C-alpha positions in Angstrom: 68.7 24.6 125.1 69.0 28.2 124.4 65.9 28.3 122.0 62.6 26.4 121.8 63.2 22.7 120.5 60.0 20.8 119.7 61.6 17.7 121.1 62.4 19.2 124.4 59.1 20.8 124.9 56.9 18.0 124.0 56.3 17.0 127.6 54.9 20.3 128.3 51.9 19.6 126.3 50.8 17.3 128.7 49.1 18.1 131.7 51.4 19.2 134.6 50.6 19.4 138.2 52.6 22.3 139.5 53.9 22.0 142.9 56.5 24.9 143.0 58.5 27.5 141.1 61.6 29.4 141.2 63.0 32.3 139.3 66.4 32.0 137.4 67.5 35.7 136.7 70.8 37.6 137.3 69.5 39.2 140.6 67.6 36.1 141.7 68.7 32.2 141.2 68.8 29.1 143.5 71.9 29.9 144.5 72.4 26.2 145.6 73.2 25.5 141.5 76.2 28.0 141.4 78.0 30.7 142.6 76.7 33.1 139.9 73.9 33.4 137.3 75.7 31.8 134.1 77.1 29.1 136.5 73.4 28.2 137.6 72.3 28.3 134.0 74.7 26.1 132.9 73.5 23.3 135.5 70.3 23.2 133.5 71.9 23.5 130.2 70.5 26.9 129.5 72.1 29.9 128.0 72.3 33.1 130.4 69.7 35.1 128.7 69.8 38.7 130.2 66.0 38.6 131.2 66.2 35.1 132.8 63.5 32.6 133.0 61.2 31.1 135.3 61.3 27.6 136.6 58.1 25.4 136.9 58.5 22.4 139.0 55.7 19.5 138.9 54.8 16.0 137.9 53.0 14.7 135.0 49.9 12.3 135.2 52.1 9.2 135.7 54.1 11.1 138.5 57.1 11.7 136.6 59.0 14.8 137.7 59.6 17.6 135.4 61.1 21.0 135.2 59.3 23.4 132.7 61.6 26.4 131.8 59.5 29.4 130.6 60.3 32.8 129.5 57.5 34.6 131.1 59.6 35.6 134.1 56.7 38.1 135.6 54.3 35.3 135.7 56.4 33.1 137.7 57.4 36.3 140.0 53.7 37.0 140.7 53.1 33.3 141.5 55.7 33.1 144.2 54.8 36.5 145.7 51.1 35.4 145.9 52.2 31.9 147.4 54.4 33.9 149.7 51.6 35.7 151.1 49.4 32.8 151.6 47.4 33.5 148.6 46.2 30.8 146.1 47.5 31.2 142.8 47.2 28.9 139.6 50.6 29.0 137.6 49.7 28.0 134.1 52.1 28.9 131.5 51.0 29.6 128.2 53.0 26.8 126.0 54.1 29.7 123.6 56.3 30.7 126.8 57.8 27.4 127.2 61.7 27.0 126.5 62.5 23.6 127.4 61.0 20.6 129.5 63.6 18.7 131.3 63.6 15.6 133.0 63.9 15.6 136.9 63.8 18.4 139.4 67.1 20.8 140.1 65.9 21.6 143.6 64.7 19.5 146.6 60.8 19.6 146.7 59.3 18.1 149.8 55.5 17.8 148.3 53.8 15.6 145.8 50.9 16.0 143.6 47.6 14.3 144.9 46.0 11.4 143.0 49.3 10.6 140.9 52.0 7.9 141.4 55.0 9.1 143.9 57.2 11.2 142.4 59.9 9.6 140.1 62.2 10.4 137.1 60.9 9.8 133.7 62.1 6.4 132.3 64.5 6.5 129.2 61.5 5.4 127.2 60.2 8.8 127.7 63.3 10.9 127.9 66.6 9.5 127.3 68.5 12.5 128.7 70.0 12.3 132.5 67.2 13.6 134.8 68.0 16.8 136.9 68.7 16.0 140.5 69.3 18.3 143.3 72.9 19.0 144.4 74.3 16.8 147.3 74.0 18.6 150.4 74.4 15.7 152.6 78.1 16.6 153.0 79.7 19.9 153.3 80.4 21.6 150.1 79.9 24.3 147.6 76.2 23.6 147.4 75.5 23.5 151.5 77.9 26.7 152.1 75.6 28.6 149.5 72.3 27.3 151.2 74.0 28.4 154.7 74.8 31.7 153.3 71.2 32.0 152.0 69.9 31.0 155.6 72.1 33.6 157.2 70.5 36.4 154.6 67.1 35.2 155.5 67.4 34.8 159.1 70.0 38.1 159.7 68.4 39.4 163.1 68.9 36.1 164.6 72.4 35.3 163.6 73.4 38.9 164.4 72.3 39.0 167.9 74.5 36.2 168.5 77.8 38.4 167.9 79.1 40.4 170.8 80.7 43.3 169.2 82.9 43.7 171.9 84.2 40.6 170.9 85.8 42.0 167.9 89.8 42.4 168.0 91.1 45.4 166.5 92.9 45.3 163.1 95.9 43.2 163.3 97.3 42.7 159.7 98.4 45.4 157.4 97.2 43.3 154.4 93.9 43.5 155.4 93.0 46.6 157.5 89.7 46.7 159.2 89.3 42.8 159.6 88.4 41.7 163.1 86.8 38.5 164.1 85.1 37.3 167.0 85.9 34.1 169.0 84.2 32.2 172.1 81.4 34.7 173.1 81.3 36.1 169.6 80.1 32.8 168.3 77.0 33.1 166.0 75.6 29.7 166.3 71.8 30.3 167.2 71.0 29.1 170.9 69.6 25.3 170.6 71.5 24.6 167.5 74.3 21.7 168.0 77.6 22.5 167.2 77.8 19.9 164.9 75.1 21.0 162.6 76.2 22.8 159.3 74.0 25.8 157.8 72.3 25.0 154.9 71.9 21.5 155.2 68.8 21.4 153.2 66.3 21.4 156.3 66.3 25.2 156.4 68.3 24.9 159.9 71.2 27.2 160.2 73.7 25.9 162.6 77.3 25.5 162.9 80.2 26.0 165.0 80.6 29.9 163.7 82.7 32.3 165.1 86.1 30.3 165.7 87.8 33.6 165.1 91.4 34.0 164.2 94.2 31.4 164.4 97.7 33.4 165.5 98.4 36.8 165.3 97.8 37.7 161.7 94.1 36.9 161.6 92.1 34.2 159.9 94.0 33.5 156.6 90.7 32.7 155.0 88.8 35.9 155.7 91.8 37.8 154.5 91.7 35.8 151.1 87.8 36.6 151.0 88.1 40.1 151.4 90.9 40.5 148.8 89.2 38.3 146.2 85.9 40.7 146.9 87.9 43.9 146.5 88.8 42.8 143.0 85.5 42.6 141.7 85.1 46.1 142.2 87.8 46.7 139.3 87.1 43.8 137.4 83.5 42.7 137.6 82.9 39.0 137.9 80.3 37.0 136.2 76.8 38.2 136.5 74.9 37.6 139.6 78.3 36.8 141.9 77.4 40.0 143.6 73.8 40.8 144.4 72.1 43.3 146.5 68.5 43.1 147.9 66.4 44.9 150.3 67.1 45.3 154.0 65.4 47.2 156.8 65.9 51.2 157.0 68.3 52.7 154.4 70.5 49.3 154.4 70.9 46.7 151.7 71.6 42.9 152.4 74.7 42.3 150.3 75.6 38.6 149.1 78.7 38.0 147.3 80.2 34.5 146.2 83.4 33.4 144.8 85.4 30.3 144.4 84.9 28.4 147.5 83.6 31.1 149.6 80.5 33.1 150.4 79.9 36.2 152.0 76.6 37.7 153.4 76.5 41.3 154.9 74.2 44.4 155.8 75.8 47.4 154.0 75.4 49.4 157.7 76.6 46.2 159.7 79.1 43.6 159.9 79.7 40.5 157.4 79.7 36.7 157.8 82.0 34.6 155.7 81.4 30.9 155.0 84.3 29.0 153.3 84.5 25.4 151.6 87.7 24.6 153.5 85.9 25.3 157.0 82.9 22.9 157.2 80.2 24.2 159.2 82.1 27.5 160.3 80.4 30.9 160.1 83.0 33.5 160.7 81.8 37.1 161.5 84.0 40.3 159.9 83.5 43.2 162.2 83.0 46.6 160.7 86.4 48.4 161.1 87.6 51.1 158.7 87.7 49.0 155.8 84.8 46.8 155.4 82.0 49.9 155.2 83.9 51.2 152.0 84.0 47.6 150.7 80.4 46.9 151.0 79.5 50.3 149.8 81.3 49.7 146.7 80.0 46.2 145.9 76.8 47.3 146.6 77.1 50.0 143.7 78.0 47.5 141.4 75.7 44.6 142.5 72.8 43.3 140.4 69.5 44.1 142.0 65.9 42.9 141.5 63.9 44.9 139.0 
């Protein structure tokens, strides 16, 4: 699927009612699809090209779901920016920019095109490839963990205000200097959210039992593992997009790092939050300490940034 194929783009010649779009680039990709850019591309059968792709999700005249992949990334970026500002923008990709037309949608879409049948996957008589479908976020796992991290990055101020800095404990483990965690009053679960909710459940709500803190005197082993693995990224760069840096107020940056079974969200001038596959629904705050600032600064220097 790395290049254009007449058989795979035939559906793009038909009318497509565009419902939404997304970027698939090293600096910005639907994290629900993977921990890094190559992994997200692989979920769609695409080669991880350096310039990335634009994903256009819509329905054809029969109501069938299609994902049209184009190489005009700027066009999709402008459309998304316009929609985010409440402006109308007609996204009509030139057929010469179409890389592939894939049956189904890889992301959940809550709207449908008016005047056509309800969204459904194309039948095998139209396209015999297995249709794309969104990752299962009904149970806790990698996809929901990454969605939870997305939500924390988006709603940083709400999550941050739930953490009482006085609840952070002093470093207790020589293996992980500067690691401190909160418990009890340091829980970052937003007020009004039930403890049984998990962040990134696909509804946009971010809840969870977060801030459970360390078990025993040596601190939380999961946090120690995450910070240790994140440190390895500095000397041995991970796959592209596994560490990303984006805008934050002031001179800070919002840092996002992912790895096997974990996600980390941080502000370079503040604390970090960790989510783990093996800690369902938990959001674990990590205090600044003497070690975290240097780690975040180093990760930010090697992170992928939006153009």
